[in-house]
MARDRENBA-819709 format. One record per residue: x, y, z of N, C-alpha, C, O in turn; residue in one letter. Coordinates in steps of 0.1 Angstrom, whole numbers, padded with zeros to 4 digits, always signed. Example, Ala and Ser with C-alpha at 12.3 -4.5 7.8 and 13.67 -1.06 7.14 Angstrom:
<sites>
+0132-0057+0078+0123-0045+0078+0132-0033+0078+0142-0033+0085A +0128-0022+0071+0137-0011+0071+0129+0000+0079+0134+0011+0080S 
</sites>
This chain:
<sites>
+0049-0096-0082+0048-0082-0081+0047-0078-0066+0040-0085-0059X +0054-0068-0062+0053-0063-0048+0052-0048-0048+0062-0041-0049X +0039-0044-0048+0036-0030-0050+0035-0022-0037+0026-0025-0029X +0044-0013-0034+0044-0006-0021+0032+0003-0019+0026+0007-0029X +0028+0004-0006+0017+0013-0003+0021+0028-0004+0033+0031-0004X +0012+0036-0006+0014+0051-0007+0003+0059-0001-0009+0054-0002X +0006+0070+0006-0004+0079+0011-0005+0091+0002+0006+0098+0000X -0017+0094-0003-0017+0105-0012-0030+0114-0010-0040+0110-0005X -0029+0126-0016-0040+0136-0014-0042+0143-0028-0033+0141-0037X -0052+0151-0029-0054+0159-0041-0043+0170-0041-0038+0174-0031X -0040+0174-0053-0029+0184-0055-0031+0196-0047-0021+0202-0042X -0044+0201-0045-0046+0213-0038-0050+0211-0023-0055+0220-0017X -0047+0199-0018-0049+0196-0004-0041+0205+0005-0030+0209+0002X -0046+0208+0016-0039+0216+0026-0027+0208+0033-0019+0213+0039X -0028+0195+0031-0018+0186+0037-0006+0185+0027-0007+0177+0017X +0005+0192+0030+0016+0191+0021+0026+0180+0024+0035+0177+0016X +0025+0174+0036+0034+0164+0040+0027+0154+0049+0015+0157+0054X +0033+0143+0052+0027+0134+0062+0026+0140+0076+0017+0138+0083X +0036+0148+0079+0036+0155+0092+0024+0164+0093+0017+0164+0103X +0020+0171+0082+0008+0180+0082-0004+0171+0085-0013+0175+0093X -0005+0160+0078-0016+0151+0079-0018+0146+0094-0029+0146+0099X -0007+0141+0099-0007+0135+0113-0011+0145+0123-0019+0143+0132X -0005+0157+0122-0008+0168+0131-0023+0172+0131-0029+0174+0141X -0028+0172+0119-0043+0176+0117-0051+0165+0123-0062+0168+0129X -0047+0152+0121-0055+0141+0127-0055+0141+0142-0064+0136+0148X -0044+0145+0148-0043+0146+0162-0051+0157+0168-0058+0156+0178X -0052+0168+0161-0060+0180+0165-0075+0177+0164-0082+0182+0173X -0079+0170+0154-0093+0167+0153-0095+0152+0150-0097+0148+0138X -0093+0144+0160-0095+0129+0158-0108+0125+0151-0118+0131+0154X -0107+0115+0143-0119+0109+0137-0127+0119+0128-0139+0117+0126X -0120+0128+0122-0127+0138+0113-0121+0138+0099-0128+0139+0089X -0108+0135+0098-0101+0135+0085-0105+0122+0078-0102+0111+0083X -0111+0123+0067-0116+0111+0060-0105+0104+0052-0100+0110+0042X -0102+0092+0056-0091+0084+0049-0097+0072+0042-0104+0064+0048X -0095+0071+0029-0101+0061+0021-0091+0049+0019-0079+0051+0017X -0096+0037+0020-0089+0025+0016-0096+0019+0004-0104+0025-0002X -0092+0006+0001-0098+0000-0010-0106-0013-0006-0107-0022-0014X -0112-0012+0006-0120-0023+0010-0117-0027+0024-0105-0026+0029X -0127-0033+0031-0125-0038+0045-0114-0049+0045-0115-0058+0038X -0104-0047+0054-0093-0056+0056-0084-0057+0044-0076-0067+0042X -0085-0048+0034-0075-0047+0023-0062-0043+0029-0061-0039+0041X -0051-0044+0021-0038-0040+0026-0038-0025+0029-0031-0020+0038X -0047-0017+0022-0047-0003+0024-0055+0000+0037-0051+0010+0044X -0065-0008+0041-0072-0006+0054-0062-0009+0065-0061-0001+0075X -0054-0020+0064-0045-0023+0074-0034-0012+0075-0029-0009+0086X -0031-0006+0064-0021+0005+0064-0025+0017+0072-0017+0023+0079X -0038+0020+0071-0043+0031+0079-0042+0028+0094-0038+0036+0102X -0045+0015+0097-0044+0011+0111-0029+0012+0116-0027+0015+0127X -0020+0008+0107-0006+0009+0111-0002+0023+0114+0005+0026+0123X -0006+0032+0105-0003+0046+0107-0009+0052+0120-0002+0059+0127X -0021+0048+0123-0027+0052+0135-0019+0047+0147-0017+0054+0157X -0016+0034+0147-0008+0029+0158+0005+0035+0160+0010+0038+0171X +0012+0039+0149+0025+0044+0149+0025+0059+0153+0035+0064+0158X +0013+0066+0152+0012+0080+0155+0001+0081+0165-0010+0086+0161X +0003+0078+0178-0008+0078+0188-0016+0091+0188-0010+0102+0188X -0029+0090+0188-0037+0102+0188-0041+0107+0174-0051+0115+0173X -0035+0103+0164-0038+0106+0150-0048+0096+0145-0044+0086+0138X -0061+0098+0147-0071+0089+0144-0079+0094+0132-0084+0105+0131X -0081+0085+0122-0088+0089+0110-0102+0084+0110-0106+0074+0117X -0110+0090+0102-0124+0085+0099-0123+0077+0087-0122+0082+0075X -0122+0064+0088-0120+0055+0077-0132+0053+0068-0143+0050+0073X -0129+0054+0055-0140+0053+0045-0136+0041+0036-0126+0041+0030X -0144+0030+0036-0141+0019+0028-0147+0020+0014-0159+0023+0013X -0138+0019+0004-0143+0021-0010-0139+0008-0018-0131+0000-0013X -0145+0007-0029-0144-0005-0038-0133-0003-0048-0136-0003-0060X -0120+0000-0044-0109+0000-0053-0104+0014-0056-0109+0024-0051X -0093+0014-0063-0086+0027-0066-0094+0037-0074-0093+0049-0072X -0102+0032-0084-0110+0041-0092-0120+0049-0083-0122+0061-0085X -0126+0042-0073-0135+0049-0064-0127+0059-0055-0133+0070-0052X -0115+0055-0051-0107+0065-0043-0105+0078-0051-0107+0088-0046X -0101+0076-0063-0098+0088-0071-0110+0097-0073-0110+0109-0072X -0121+0090-0076-0134+0097-0078-0138+0105-0065-0141+0117-0066X -0137+0099-0054-0141+0105-0041-0131+0116-0037-0135+0126-0031X -0118+0114-0039-0108+0124-0036-0110+0136-0045-0111+0148-0039X -0112+0134-0058-0113+0146-0067-0126+0153-0065-0127+0165-0067X -0136+0146-0060-0149+0153-0057-0149+0160-0043-0158+0167-0040X -0139+0158-0035-0138+0164-0022-0145+0157-0011-0147+0162-0001X -0149+0144-0014-0157+0137-0004-0148+0129+0005-0152+0124+0016X -0135+0128+0002-0125+0121+0010-0113+0130+0010-0110+0137+0001X -0105+0130+0022-0094+0139+0023-0081+0133+0019-0072+0139+0014X -0079+0120+0022-0066+0113+0019-0069+0099+0016-0078+0092+0020X -0060+0093+0007-0062+0079+0003-0049+0071+0007-0038+0076+0006X -0051+0059+0011-0041+0049+0013-0042+0039+0002-0052+0032+0001X -0032+0038-0006-0033+0030-0019-0020+0024-0022-0012+0022-0012X -0017+0021-0034-0004+0015-0038+0002+0023-0049-0005+0030-0057X +0015+0024-0050+0023+0032-0059+0018+0029-0073+0016+0038-0081X +0016+0016-0077+0013+0013-0091-0001+0019-0095-0003+0019-0107X -0009+0023-0086-0022+0029-0090-0021+0044-0093-0031+0049-0099X -0011+0050-0089-0011+0065-0089+0000+0072-0097+0000+0084-0099X +0010+0065-0101+0022+0071-0107+0019+0081-0118+0024+0092-0118X +0010+0077-0128+0008+0087-0139+0001+0100-0134+0004+0111-0139X -0007+0099-0124-0014+0111-0118-0005+0119-0110-0007+0131-0109X +0004+0113-0103+0014+0121-0096+0023+0129-0106+0025+0141-0104X +0027+0122-0116+0035+0129-0126+0028+0140-0134+0034+0149-0138X +0015+0138-0135+0007+0148-0142+0003+0160-0133-0001+0171-0138X +0005+0159-0120+0003+0169-0111-0011+0169-0105-0015+0179-0098X -0019+0159-0109-0033+0159-0103-0034+0156-0088-0042+0161-0081X -0024+0148-0084-0024+0144-0070-0010+0145-0064-0001+0147-0071X -0009+0145-0051+0004+0146-0044+0006+0134-0035-0003+0131-0027X +0017+0127-0037+0020+0116-0028+0028+0121-0016+0038+0129-0017X +0023+0118-0004+0029+0122+0008+0040+0113+0013+0050+0118+0019X +0038+0100+0012+0048+0090+0017+0046+0077+0010+0035+0073+0007X +0057+0070+0008+0057+0056+0003+0059+0047+0015+0068+0049+0023X +0050+0038+0017+0050+0029+0029+0059+0017+0027+0054+0006+0026X +0072+0020+0026+0081+0009+0024+0094+0012+0030+0096+0023+0036X +0104+0003+0030+0117+0005+0036+0127+0013+0027+0137+0017+0032X +0123+0014+0014+0131+0022+0005+0123+0030-0005+0111+0026-0007X +0128+0040-0010+0120+0048-0020+0117+0041-0032+0124+0032-0037X +0105+0044-0038+0101+0038-0050+0109+0044-0062+0110+0056-0063X +0113+0036-0071+0120+0041-0083+0111+0049-0092+0115+0057-0100X +0098+0047-0090+0088+0054-0098+0084+0068-0092+0079+0077-0099X +0087+0069-0079+0084+0082-0072+0096+0085-0063+0096+0086-0051X +0108+0088-0070+0120+0089-0062+0121+0101-0053+0129+0102-0044X +0112+0111-0055+0112+0123-0047+0103+0122-0035+0102+0131-0026X +0096+0111-0033+0086+0109-0022+0093+0101-0011+0098+0090-0014X +0094+0107+0001+0100+0100+0012+0093+0087+0016+0081+0086+0014X +0100+0078+0023+0093+0067+0029+0088+0070+0043+0092+0080+0049X +0079+0062+0047+0074+0064+0061+0085+0062+0071+0085+0069+0081X +0095+0054+0068+0106+0052+0077+0114+0065+0078+0118+0069+0089X +0117+0071+0067+0124+0084+0067+0117+0094+0075+0123+0103+0081X +0104+0093+0076+0095+0103+0082+0092+0100+0097+0085+0107+0104X +0099+0090+0102+0098+0086+0116+0088+0075+0119+0085+0073+0131X +0084+0068+0109+0074+0057+0111+0079+0044+0105+0073+0039+0095X +0090+0038+0110+0096+0026+0104+0087+0014+0104+0089+0004+0097X +0077+0014+0113+0068+0002+0114+0057+0003+0103+0049-0007+0102X +0055+0014+0097+0044+0015+0087+0050+0011+0073+0055+0019+0066X +0049-0002+0071+0053-0008+0059+0042-0016+0053+0037-0026+0059X +0037-0013+0041+0026-0019+0035+0029-0022+0020+0034-0013+0013X +0025-0034+0016+0027-0038+0002+0016-0046-0003+0010-0054+0005X +0013-0045-0016+0003-0054-0022+0011-0064-0030+0019-0061-0039X +0009-0077-0028+0016-0088-0035+0007-0096-0044-0005-0096-0042X +0013-0101-0054+0006-0110-0063+0013-0124-0063+0025-0124-0065X +0006-0134-0061+0012-0148-0060+0005-0158-0068-0007-0156-0071X +0011-0169-0071+0004-0180-0078+0006-0192-0069+0017-0196-0064X -0005-0199-0067-0005-0211-0058-0012-0223-0065-0020-0221-0074X -0009-0234-0060-0016-0246-0065-0022-0255-0054-0020-0251-0042X -0029-0265-0057-0035-0273-0046-0025-0281-0038-0014-0284-0042X -0028-0282-0025-0019-0290-0016-0017-0304-0021-0025-0310-0026X -0004-0308-0020+0000-0321-0024+0005-0322-0039+0007-0333-0044X +0006-0311-0045+0012-0312-0059+0026-0318-0059+0034-0315-0050X +0028-0327-0068+0041-0334-0069+0053-0324-0070+0052-0314-0078X +0064-0326-0063+0075-0317-0063+0080-0313-0077+0083-0302-0079X +0082-0323-0086+0087-0320-0099+0078-0310-0107+0083-0301-0114X +0065-0311-0105+0055-0302-0111+0057-0288-0105+0057-0278-0113X +0058-0287-0092+0059-0275-0085+0072-0268-0090+0072-0256-0093X +0083-0275-0091+0096-0270-0096+0095-0265-0110+0100-0254-0113X +0088-0272-0119+0087-0268-0133+0079-0256-0134+0082-0247-0141X +0067-0255-0127+0059-0244-0128+0066-0231-0123+0065-0220-0128X +0074-0233-0112+0081-0221-0106+0091-0216-0117+0093-0204-0118X +0098-0225-0124+0107-0221-0134+0101-0214-0145+0106-0204-0150X +0089-0219-0150+0082-0213-0161+0077-0199-0157+0078-0190-0165X +0071-0198-0146+0066-0185-0142+0077-0175-0139+0075-0163-0143X +0088-0179-0134+0099-0170-0132+0104-0165-0145+0107-0153-0147X +0105-0174-0155+0110-0170-0168+0101-0160-0174+0105-0150-0181X +0088-0162-0173+0078-0153-0178+0079-0139-0172+0078-0129-0179X +0081-0139-0159+0082-0126-0152+0094-0118-0156+0094-0106-0155X +0105-0126-0159+0117-0119-0163+0118-0115-0178+0127-0109-0182X +0107-0119-0186+0107-0115-0200+0108-0100-0201+0101-0093-0195X +0117-0095-0210+0119-0081-0211+0107-0073-0215+0105-0062-0210X +0098-0079-0223+0086-0072-0227+0077-0070-0215+0071-0060-0213X +0076-0081-0206+0068-0080-0194+0074-0069-0184+0066-0061-0179X +0087-0070-0183+0093-0060-0174+0091-0046-0179+0088-0037-0171X +0092-0044-0192+0089-0031-0197+0075-0026-0195+0073-0014-0192X +0065-0035-0197+0052-0031-0194+0049-0027-0180+0042-0018-0177X +0055-0035-0171+0054-0032-0156+0060-0018-0153+0054-0011-0145X +0071-0016-0159+0078-0003-0156+0070+0009-0161+0069+0019-0155X +0064+0007-0173+0056+0018-0179+0044+0021-0170+0039+0033-0171X +0039+0012-0162+0027+0015-0154+0030+0017-0140+0021+0020-0132X +0043+0017-0136+0047+0020-0122+0045+0008-0113+0044+0010-0101X +0046-0004-0118+0045-0016-0110+0058-0022-0108+0065-0026-0117X +0062-0024-0095+0075-0030-0092+0075-0045-0092+0066-0051-0087X +0085-0051-0098+0086-0065-0098+0096-0070-0087+0107-0065-0086X +0092-0080-0080+0101-0087-0071+0097-0101-0071+0086-0105-0067X +0106-0109-0077+0103-0124-0079+0107-0132-0067+0118-0132-0063X +0097-0138-0061+0100-0147-0050+0094-0161-0053+0083-0163-0057X +0103-0171-0052+0099-0184-0055+0101-0194-0043+0110-0193-0035X +0091-0203-0042+0092-0214-0032+0093-0209-0018+0084-0202-0014X +0103-0213-0011+0104-0210+0004+0104-0195+0006+0099-0190+0017X +0110-0187-0003+0111-0172+0000+0097-0166+0000+0093-0158+0008X +0088-0171-0010+0075-0165-0010+0066-0171+0001+0058-0163+0007X +0068-0183+0005+0061-0189+0016+0064-0181+0029+0055-0178+0037X +0077-0177+0031+0081-0170+0043+0074-0156+0042+0069-0151+0052X +0074-0149+0031+0068-0136+0029+0053-0137+0032+0048-0129+0039X +0047-0147+0027+0032-0149+0029+0029-0151+0044+0019-0145+0049X +0037-0159+0051+0034-0162+0065+0036-0149+0073+0028-0146+0082X +0046-0141+0070+0049-0129+0077+0038-0119+0075+0034-0112+0084X +0033-0118+0062+0023-0108+0059+0010-0113+0066+0002-0104+0071X +0007-0126+0067-0005-0131+0073-0005-0127+0088-0015-0123+0094X +0007-0129+0095+0008-0126+0109+0006-0111+0112+0000-0108+0121X +0012-0103+0103+0010-0089+0104-0005-0085+0103-0010-0077+0111X -0012-0091+0093-0026-0088+0091-0034-0092+0103-0043-0084+0107X -0031-0104+0109-0038-0108+0121-0036-0098+0132-0046-0095+0140X -0024-0093+0134-0021-0083+0144-0030-0071+0143-0036-0067+0153X -0032-0066+0131-0039-0053+0130-0054-0056+0129-0062-0047+0133X -0058-0067+0126-0073-0071+0127-0076-0071+0142-0087-0065+0145X -0068-0077+0150-0071-0077+0164-0070-0063+0170-0078-0059+0179X -0060-0055+0166-0058-0042+0171-0070-0033+0168-0074-0024+0176X -0076-0035+0156-0087-0027+0152-0100-0029+0160-0108-0020+0161X -0100-0041+0167-0112-0043+0176-0113-0033+0187-0124-0029+0191X -0102-0028+0192-0102-0019+0203-0095-0005+0199-0090+0002+0207X -0096-0003+0186-0090+0009+0180-0096+0022+0187-0109+0023+0188X -0088+0031+0191-0093+0044+0197-0101+0052+0187-0098+0051+0175X -0111+0059+0192-0119+0067+0183-0117+0082+0185-0121+0090+0176X -0110+0085+0196-0108+0100+0198-0096+0101+0208-0093+0113+0211X 
</sites>
């Protein structure tokens, strides 16, 4: 699974677009409360990416314990914007409870086809995804690794599984062996970059 990041607000938020949000964050740095799903989560790093890509637009970051906490705090008016993943919000976007401002990916989500990507909105470096992977202990015999990869790939491609993922708004991207290793390394290097950048992150 490779679940793209998304920036969203309450349906009655004054921020109708990512442009609105960025302009407001520039006018009043460190005041707009932006929620992630935990310190150094993919969503925390996504906030840092957006700040770096839009100099001067600094958020007041609020670390929360997951998507349920984000929804609770947003709906209560305690947080202004959430950085989350598409799979967490699709039903609520469709119901009209919340508004998605941008999908943090290189292409639009099939689950939110009317929501522009950060790239479309002028921020091509703001790409965030939540991945799920399966790993084993170092030194596993190659034949076992190969067999496990085949079994897991078959399970992921099962029509019933695909249907369940589609119904909840979770995107499937199957990566096996070297492809997933490459993705993992690249994601790790990106995370290291933003962890370091956060040390000297501007506050105003």
